[in-house]
C-alpha positions as CSV (number, residue, x, y, z in Angstrom):
1,M,-83.6,126.9,-114.3
2,P,-86.5,128.8,-112.6
3,S,-85.9,130.3,-109.2
4,A,-87.5,129.0,-105.9
5,D,-90.1,131.8,-105.8
6,V,-91.2,131.0,-109.4
7,V,-91.5,127.3,-108.6
8,K,-93.5,128.1,-105.4
9,A,-95.9,130.4,-107.2
10,R,-96.4,127.7,-109.9
11,R,-97.1,125.1,-107.3
12,K,-99.6,127.3,-105.5
13,K,-101.4,128.0,-108.7
14,L,-101.4,124.3,-109.6
15,V,-102.8,123.3,-106.2
16,G,-105.6,125.9,-106.5
17,V,-106.6,124.6,-110.0
18,L,-106.7,121.0,-108.7
19,K,-108.8,121.9,-105.7
20,K,-111.3,123.8,-108.0
21,K,-111.5,121.0,-110.4
22,M,-112.1,118.3,-107.7
23,V,-114.7,120.5,-106.0
24,D,-116.5,121.1,-109.3
25,K,-116.4,117.4,-110.3
26,H,-117.3,115.7,-107.0
27,N,-119.4,118.4,-105.2
28,V,-122.8,117.2,-103.8
29,D,-125.4,119.8,-102.9
30,N,-122.6,122.4,-102.4
31,N,-121.8,120.8,-99.0
32,K,-119.0,122.8,-97.3
33,G,-117.8,119.8,-95.2
34,L,-117.4,117.6,-98.3
35,N,-115.7,120.5,-100.2
36,D,-113.2,120.9,-97.4
37,Q,-112.6,117.2,-97.4
38,L,-111.8,117.3,-101.1
39,R,-109.4,120.2,-100.7
40,G,-107.7,118.3,-97.9
41,I,-107.3,115.3,-100.1
42,V,-105.5,117.4,-102.7
43,D,-103.2,118.9,-100.0
44,D,-102.4,115.4,-98.7
45,V,-101.4,114.1,-102.1
46,M,-99.5,117.2,-103.1
47,V,-97.3,116.9,-99.9
48,T,-95.7,113.8,-101.6
49,V,-95.1,115.7,-104.9
50,S,-91.9,117.6,-105.5
51,G,-92.4,121.0,-107.0
52,T,-94.8,120.9,-110.0
53,N,-93.8,117.4,-111.1
54,V,-97.3,115.9,-111.0
55,T,-97.6,112.6,-112.7
56,R,-100.7,110.7,-114.1
57,D,-100.5,108.4,-111.1
58,D,-100.7,111.3,-108.7
59,L,-103.8,112.7,-110.6
60,A,-105.4,109.3,-110.5
61,R,-104.8,109.0,-106.8
62,I,-106.3,112.4,-106.1
63,D,-109.4,111.6,-108.3
64,G,-109.8,108.1,-106.7
65,R,-109.7,109.4,-103.1
66,C,-112.1,112.2,-104.0
67,K,-114.4,109.7,-105.6
68,N,-114.3,107.5,-102.5
69,A,-115.0,110.5,-100.2
70,K,-118.0,111.5,-102.4
71,E,-119.4,107.9,-102.2
72,G,-118.8,107.8,-98.5
73,Y,-120.6,111.1,-98.0
74,I,-123.5,109.9,-100.1
75,R,-123.7,106.6,-98.1
76,A,-123.4,108.4,-94.8
77,S,-125.6,111.4,-95.7
78,G,-127.7,110.7,-92.6
79,Y,-124.9,112.0,-90.4
80,A,-126.2,115.5,-91.1
81,S,-128.9,114.9,-88.4
82,L,-126.7,113.1,-85.8
83,S,-128.0,115.3,-83.1
84,K,-131.5,113.8,-83.5
85,K,-130.9,110.0,-83.8
86,P,-127.2,109.2,-83.6
87,K,-127.4,105.6,-82.5
88,K,-129.8,104.7,-85.3
89,K,-127.5,106.2,-87.9
90,V,-124.4,104.4,-86.6
91,A,-126.4,101.1,-86.4
92,N,-127.6,101.5,-90.0
93,S,-124.0,102.1,-91.1
94,D,-122.8,99.1,-89.2
95,A,-125.5,97.0,-90.8
96,K,-124.2,98.0,-94.3
97,L,-120.6,97.1,-93.4
98,H,-121.5,93.6,-92.1
99,A,-119.0,94.2,-89.3
100,P,-118.9,92.1,-86.1
101,A,-120.8,93.4,-83.1
102,S,-117.8,94.9,-81.4
103,L,-117.3,97.2,-84.4
104,K,-120.5,99.0,-83.4
105,N,-118.5,100.9,-80.8
106,D,-117.0,104.0,-82.6
107,W,-114.3,104.4,-80.0
108,V,-113.0,100.9,-80.6
109,I,-113.0,101.5,-84.4
110,M,-111.0,104.7,-84.0
111,D,-108.6,103.1,-81.5
112,T,-108.1,100.1,-83.8
113,Y,-107.5,102.4,-86.8
114,E,-104.8,104.3,-84.7
115,A,-103.2,100.9,-83.9
116,I,-103.2,99.9,-87.6
117,E,-101.5,103.3,-88.5
118,A,-99.0,102.7,-85.7
119,D,-98.2,99.2,-87.1
120,K,-97.7,100.7,-90.6
121,E,-95.3,103.3,-89.1
122,A,-93.4,100.6,-87.3
123,I,-93.1,98.6,-90.6
124,A,-92.0,101.7,-92.4
125,D,-89.3,102.3,-89.7
126,K,-88.1,98.7,-90.1
127,I,-87.9,99.3,-93.9
128,R,-85.9,102.5,-93.4
129,L,-83.6,100.7,-90.9
130,H,-83.1,97.9,-93.4
131,E,-82.3,100.4,-96.2
132,I,-79.8,102.1,-93.9
133,K,-78.1,98.8,-93.1
134,M,-78.0,97.9,-96.8
135,S,-76.4,101.3,-97.6
136,V,-73.8,100.7,-94.9
137,R,-73.2,97.3,-96.3
138,R,-72.8,98.7,-99.8
139,T,-70.3,101.3,-98.5
140,L,-68.3,98.6,-96.7
141,D,-68.3,96.4,-99.8
142,K,-67.1,99.4,-101.9
143,Q,-64.3,100.1,-99.4
144,M,-63.2,96.4,-99.4
145,K,-63.2,96.4,-103.2
146,E,-61.1,99.6,-103.3
147,K,-58.7,98.0,-100.8
148,E,-58.3,94.9,-102.9
149,E,-57.7,97.0,-106.0
150,E,-55.0,99.0,-104.1
151,A,-53.4,95.7,-103.1
152,K,-53.4,94.5,-106.7
153,K,-51.9,97.8,-107.9
154,E,-49.1,97.5,-105.2
155,K,-48.4,93.9,-106.3
156,A,-48.3,95.0,-110.0
157,I,-45.7,97.7,-109.1
158,E,-43.6,95.2,-107.2
159,D,-43.7,92.8,-110.1
160,K,-42.8,95.5,-112.5
161,F,-39.8,96.5,-110.3
162,V,-38.6,92.8,-110.2
163,R,-38.9,92.5,-114.0
164,E,-36.9,95.8,-114.4
165,Q,-34.2,94.5,-112.0
166,K,-34.0,91.2,-113.8
167,S,-33.7,93.0,-117.2
168,I,-30.9,95.2,-115.8
169,M,-29.0,92.1,-114.6
170,E,-29.4,90.4,-117.9
171,Q,-28.1,93.5,-119.7
172,W,-25.2,93.7,-117.4
173,N,-24.3,90.0,-117.9
174,Y,-24.5,90.5,-121.6
175,E,-22.2,93.5,-121.5
176,Q,-19.7,91.5,-119.3
177,M,-19.8,88.6,-121.8
178,I,-19.1,91.0,-124.7
179,A,-16.2,92.6,-122.7
180,S,-14.8,89.2,-121.9
181,S,-14.9,88.1,-125.6
182,M,-13.3,91.4,-126.7
183,G,-10.5,90.9,-124.1
184,H,-9.9,87.3,-125.4
185,G,-9.6,88.6,-128.9
186,K,-7.2,91.3,-127.9
187,M,-5.2,88.7,-126.0
188,K,-5.0,86.4,-129.1
189,Q,-3.8,89.4,-131.2
190,E,-1.1,90.2,-128.7
191,K,-0.1,86.6,-128.5
192,A,0.2,86.5,-132.3
193,I,2.4,89.6,-132.2
194,R,4.6,88.0,-129.5
195,D,4.9,84.8,-131.6
196,E,5.9,86.8,-134.6
197,Q,8.6,88.6,-132.5
198,C,9.9,85.3,-131.2
199,R,10.0,84.0,-134.7
200,L,12.0,87.0,-136.0
201,N,14.3,86.8,-133.0
202,A,14.8,83.1,-133.6
203,L,16.1,83.8,-137.1
204,K,18.7,86.2,-135.6
205,R,19.7,83.9,-132.8
206,K,21.5,80.7,-133.6
207,K,23.0,79.5,-130.3
208,I,23.0,80.1,-126.6
209,R,25.9,79.8,-124.3
210,D,26.4,76.7,-122.2
211,A,26.4,78.8,-119.1
212,E,22.8,79.9,-119.8
213,D,21.5,76.4,-119.5
214,K,21.7,76.5,-115.8
215,A,20.2,80.0,-115.6
216,A,17.4,79.0,-118.0
217,A,16.7,75.9,-115.9
218,H,16.7,78.0,-112.7
219,E,14.3,80.5,-114.3
220,I,12.1,77.6,-115.5
221,A,11.9,76.3,-111.9
222,V,11.2,79.8,-110.6
223,C,8.4,80.2,-113.2
224,K,6.9,76.8,-112.3
225,R,6.9,77.7,-108.6
226,E,5.3,81.0,-109.4
227,L,2.7,79.3,-111.5
228,A,2.0,76.8,-108.8
229,R,1.7,79.7,-106.2
230,Q,-0.6,81.6,-108.5
231,E,-2.7,78.5,-109.1
232,Q,-2.9,77.9,-105.4
233,E,-3.9,81.5,-104.8
234,R,-6.5,81.3,-107.5
235,I,-7.9,78.1,-106.0
236,D,-8.0,79.8,-102.5
237,R,-9.7,82.9,-104.0
238,M,-12.3,80.7,-105.6
239,K,-12.9,78.8,-102.4
240,E,-13.2,82.0,-100.5
241,Q,-15.5,83.5,-103.1
242,H,-17.6,80.3,-103.0
243,G,-17.8,80.4,-99.2
244,R,-19.0,84.0,-99.3
245,N,-21.5,83.2,-102.0
246,V,-22.8,80.3,-99.9
247,E,-23.1,82.6,-96.8
248,N,-24.8,85.3,-98.9
249,M,-27.2,82.8,-100.3
250,A,-27.9,81.4,-96.9
251,A,-28.6,84.9,-95.5
252,V,-30.9,85.8,-98.4
253,K,-32.7,82.5,-98.1
254,S,-33.3,83.0,-94.4
255,Q,-34.8,86.4,-95.0
256,F,-36.8,85.5,-98.1
257,G,-38.5,82.3,-97.1
258,K,-41.3,82.9,-99.5
259,R,-39.0,83.2,-102.5
260,E,-37.3,79.7,-102.3
261,K,-38.0,78.9,-105.9
262,E,-36.6,82.2,-107.0
263,E,-33.6,81.8,-104.8
264,R,-32.9,78.4,-106.1
265,E,-32.9,79.7,-109.6
266,E,-30.6,82.6,-108.7
267,K,-28.3,80.1,-106.9
268,A,-28.2,77.9,-110.0
269,E,-27.5,80.9,-112.1
270,D,-24.7,82.0,-109.8
271,H,-23.3,78.5,-109.8
272,R,-23.4,78.4,-113.6
273,L,-21.6,81.8,-113.8
274,M,-19.0,80.6,-111.3
275,L,-18.4,77.4,-113.4
276,Q,-18.2,79.6,-116.5
277,M,-15.8,81.9,-114.8
278,K,-13.8,79.0,-113.5
279,A,-13.6,77.4,-116.9
280,M,-12.6,80.6,-118.5
281,M,-9.8,81.2,-115.9
282,L,-8.7,77.6,-116.3
283,K,-8.5,78.0,-120.0
284,Q,-6.6,81.2,-119.7
285,E,-4.2,79.5,-117.3
286,Q,-3.8,76.6,-119.6
287,D,-3.1,79.0,-122.5
288,R,-0.5,80.8,-120.4
289,K,1.1,77.4,-119.4
290,K,1.2,76.3,-123.0
291,A,2.7,79.6,-124.1
292,F,5.3,79.4,-121.4
293,E,6.1,75.7,-122.2
294,A,6.4,76.7,-125.8
295,R,8.8,79.5,-124.9
296,V,10.8,77.1,-122.7
297,A,11.0,74.5,-125.5
298,K,12.2,77.2,-127.9
299,Y,14.8,78.3,-125.4
300,E,16.0,74.8,-124.9
301,E,16.0,74.3,-128.7
302,Y,18.0,77.5,-129.1
303,S,20.4,76.5,-126.3
304,T,21.0,73.1,-128.0
305,K,21.6,74.8,-131.4
306,W,23.9,77.3,-129.7
307,Q,25.9,74.5,-128.0
308,E,26.2,72.6,-131.2
309,S,27.2,75.5,-133.5
310,G,29.0,77.8,-131.0
311,A,29.1,81.7,-131.3
312,G,30.9,84.8,-130.1
313,K,30.4,86.4,-126.7
314,E,28.9,89.6,-128.1
315,Q,26.3,87.8,-130.0
316,R,25.3,85.8,-127.0
317,E,25.1,88.8,-124.8
318,A,22.9,90.7,-127.4
319,E,20.6,87.8,-127.7
320,L,20.4,87.3,-124.0
321,K,19.7,91.0,-123.6
322,M,16.9,90.7,-126.1
323,E,15.5,87.6,-124.5
324,R,15.5,89.2,-121.1
325,K,13.7,92.2,-122.5
326,I,11.1,90.0,-124.0
327,L,10.6,88.2,-120.7
328,R,10.3,91.5,-118.8
329,E,7.7,92.7,-121.3
330,A,5.8,89.4,-121.0
331,A,6.0,89.6,-117.2
332,A,4.7,93.2,-117.3
333,H,1.9,92.2,-119.7
334,D,0.9,89.3,-117.4
335,A,1.0,91.6,-114.3
336,A,-1.2,94.1,-116.1
337,K,-3.6,91.4,-117.2
338,I,-3.8,90.0,-113.7
339,K,-4.5,93.5,-112.4
340,R,-7.3,94.0,-114.9
341,E,-8.8,90.6,-113.9
342,E,-8.6,91.6,-110.2
343,D,-10.2,95.0,-111.0
344,D,-13.0,93.3,-113.0
345,K,-13.6,90.8,-110.1
346,R,-13.6,93.6,-107.6
347,K,-16.2,95.5,-109.7
348,V,-18.3,92.4,-110.0
349,K,-18.1,91.9,-106.3
350,D,-18.9,95.5,-105.5
351,T,-21.9,95.5,-107.8
352,A,-23.2,92.2,-106.3
353,L,-22.8,93.6,-102.8
354,F,-24.6,96.8,-103.8
355,L,-27.5,94.9,-105.3
356,Q,-27.6,92.7,-102.3
357,K,-27.7,95.6,-99.9
358,E,-30.5,97.3,-101.9
359,N,-32.5,94.0,-101.9
360,L,-32.0,93.7,-98.2
361,K,-33.2,97.3,-97.6
362,M,-36.3,96.7,-99.7
363,A,-36.9,93.4,-97.8
364,E,-36.5,95.2,-94.5
365,A,-38.9,97.9,-95.5
366,R,-41.5,95.4,-96.7
367,K,-41.0,93.4,-93.5
368,R,-41.6,96.6,-91.4
369,D,-44.8,97.3,-93.4
370,E,-46.0,93.7,-92.9
371,D,-45.2,93.9,-89.1
372,K,-47.1,97.2,-88.9
373,Y,-50.2,95.7,-90.6
374,I,-50.0,92.6,-88.4
375,A,-49.8,94.8,-85.3
376,Q,-52.8,96.8,-86.4
377,D,-54.8,93.7,-87.2
378,A,-53.8,92.3,-83.8
379,I,-55.1,95.4,-82.1
380,R,-58.4,95.3,-84.0
381,N,-58.8,91.6,-83.3
382,N,-58.0,92.1,-79.7
383,A,-60.6,94.9,-79.4
384,I,-63.2,92.7,-81.2
385,R,-62.4,89.8,-79.0
386,K,-62.7,91.9,-75.8
387,A,-66.0,93.4,-77.0
388,G,-67.3,89.9,-77.7
389,E,-66.1,88.6,-74.3
390,A,-67.8,91.6,-72.6
391,Y,-71.0,91.0,-74.5
392,A,-70.9,87.3,-73.6
393,A,-70.1,88.1,-70.0
394,G,-73.1,90.4,-69.8
395,K,-75.5,87.8,-71.3
396,Y,-76.7,86.5,-68.0
397,E,-77.2,90.1,-66.6
398,R,-79.2,91.0,-69.7
399,A,-81.3,87.9,-69.4
400,Q,-82.0,88.7,-65.8
401,E,-82.9,92.3,-66.8
402,E,-85.3,91.1,-69.5
403,R,-86.9,88.7,-67.1
404,L,-87.4,91.5,-64.5
405,K,-88.8,93.8,-67.2
406,G,-91.2,91.0,-68.3
407,K,-92.4,90.5,-64.7
408,K,-92.8,94.2,-64.3
409,Y,-94.8,94.5,-67.5
410,A,-96.9,91.5,-66.6
411,L,-97.7,93.1,-63.3
412,E,-98.6,96.3,-65.0
413,L,-100.9,94.4,-67.4
414,M,-102.5,92.7,-64.5
415,Q,-103.1,96.0,-62.7
416,Q,-104.5,97.4,-65.9
417,R,-106.8,94.4,-66.3
418,Y,-108.1,94.9,-62.8
419,E,-108.7,98.7,-63.5
420,N,-110.5,98.0,-66.7
421,A,-112.7,95.4,-65.0
422,R,-113.8,98.0,-62.6
423,K,-114.7,100.5,-65.4
424,V,-118.0,100.6,-67.2
425,T,-118.0,98.1,-70.0
426,K,-120.2,100.1,-72.4
427,I,-118.7,103.5,-73.4
428,E,-120.7,105.0,-76.2
429,M,-119.7,108.1,-78.2
430,G,-121.8,111.2,-77.3
431,E,-123.4,113.5,-79.8
432,T,-120.8,116.3,-79.4
433,E,-118.0,113.7,-79.8
434,R,-119.7,112.4,-82.9
435,I,-119.8,115.9,-84.4
436,M,-116.1,116.5,-83.5
437,N,-115.0,113.2,-85.0
438,K,-117.4,113.4,-88.0
439,R,-114.6,113.5,-90.6
440,M,-112.8,110.5,-89.2
441,L,-116.0,108.5,-88.8
442,L,-117.0,109.3,-92.4
443,K,-113.5,108.1,-93.6
444,L,-113.7,104.9,-91.6
445,Q,-117.3,104.1,-92.6
446,S,-116.8,104.9,-96.3
447,D,-113.5,103.0,-97.0
448,P,-114.1,99.2,-97.2
449,N,-110.3,98.6,-97.1
450,I,-110.0,100.3,-93.7
451,I,-113.0,98.3,-92.4
452,R,-111.3,95.0,-93.6
453,D,-108.0,96.0,-91.9
454,I,-109.9,96.8,-88.7
455,Q,-111.6,93.4,-88.8
456,N,-108.3,91.6,-89.4
457,K,-106.7,93.5,-86.6
458,M,-109.4,92.8,-84.1
459,F,-110.3,89.2,-84.8
460,V,-108.4,87.5,-87.6
461,K,-104.9,88.3,-86.4
462,R,-105.6,88.1,-82.7
463,K,-104.0,84.9,-81.6
464,M,-105.8,84.2,-78.3
465,K,-106.8,81.1,-76.4
466,Q,-110.5,80.3,-76.4
467,S,-110.5,80.9,-72.6
468,D,-109.0,84.3,-73.1
469,M,-111.6,85.3,-75.7
470,F,-114.4,84.3,-73.3
471,K,-112.6,86.1,-70.5
472,Y,-112.1,89.4,-72.3
473,S,-115.4,89.4,-74.2
474,S,-117.3,90.5,-71.2
475,N,-114.7,92.8,-69.6
476,L,-113.3,95.1,-72.3
477,P,-115.5,97.2,-74.6
478,G,-115.1,96.3,-78.3
479,F,-113.5,92.9,-77.7
480,S,-116.6,90.7,-77.6
481,R,-116.7,87.4,-79.6
482,P,-117.4,87.8,-83.3
483,G,-121.1,87.6,-84.0
484,V,-122.2,88.5,-80.5
485,D,-123.9,91.9,-80.2
486,D,-122.9,94.1,-77.3
487,D,-126.5,95.4,-76.9
488,E,-127.7,91.9,-75.9
């Protein structure tokens, strides 16, 4: 990429070439004033060009303006002798333009041209202000879009976390179901072993002493009471667990009002798991009762056989010792099983409490964030409301201020009107002033577009009452009625 000095040198050379070509092409009688005007046109157009990036449109613009300057110089060639007959030359130029009588005043033409340029600058300022507003609007739209995308990303992250937690819970339930089924199989295997032991012991035993009937009946009653007590404890535990579950669900429901549907599904799932656990425990309890009743029946059968056949004291003691050993082993096995069940329940409860605490922590954090955003929105809304109220409260004062400004401005206009009325109505441009403003006059007289704009500015776009037109036509120079000559 060329350096800045190289680009500057190339641009200077290009401008010089363009000036030379325009002077050679549009020169008339080697007039110095026209040549300077052509060079000035090249400089004006090149101001809008960056570096040496001159396009065909730029060249066409330079050539068109130089051509218009040449034609204007040819039409107004009589200006070379303005010092001799200035009024006649201006009058002839006005006759060619077919302008209203008020356009014969060169000062009015120049003032109107300056007003047109000021209007163009005001329009350009409005366009720039509109572009700035549109840029700010695009920036705000972009920020809003980024904020919406960020909110969508946060929601996607939360949804992903919920899905992961649900998957973990399903995996844990599946593992618990597998563990439960494995424990049931192991229990059936142990039961089969115990049944086999009972069968082998039954072959060895033939009778039981009469005295053991009362002890067996007493043990049976004790076992029944124990079973009833365990059943009552189990029912109490289930009720207590159900009450805690209801309380936990109520607490979660009060904190997560927006997740009622999800909570109902979780509650139904918990209820289903509770029913499933209850059915499983009832089935296990029924199995234990059936096993116990079977053992009792066998004991009674053995007792009956023993009473009918009779036996020695040593054999009865040995069989009683064996039976008590079996009962102790069964009681130890049942105690171990109950302990395992309690440990499993405690683990399930601890896991559920841990998950509940984590969910509550996340909910509290989310609630804090929401409260923070709500507080910020409230602050902003309050500030906007106060600003609006302050603006509305100052409406009357602003209206009063505008009215005072209008009255002051009207008074100034009235004073200016009186001052202008006292001035000389005919102010013609002198010879020295014509020579000094020669370039501007040539430009105004040679460009029909400028003349048309001046005419529109002075007469077409002036929305005045008929009385105002008559009133100002005789007081202010250059504002006479269209078609009325000022020289009359």
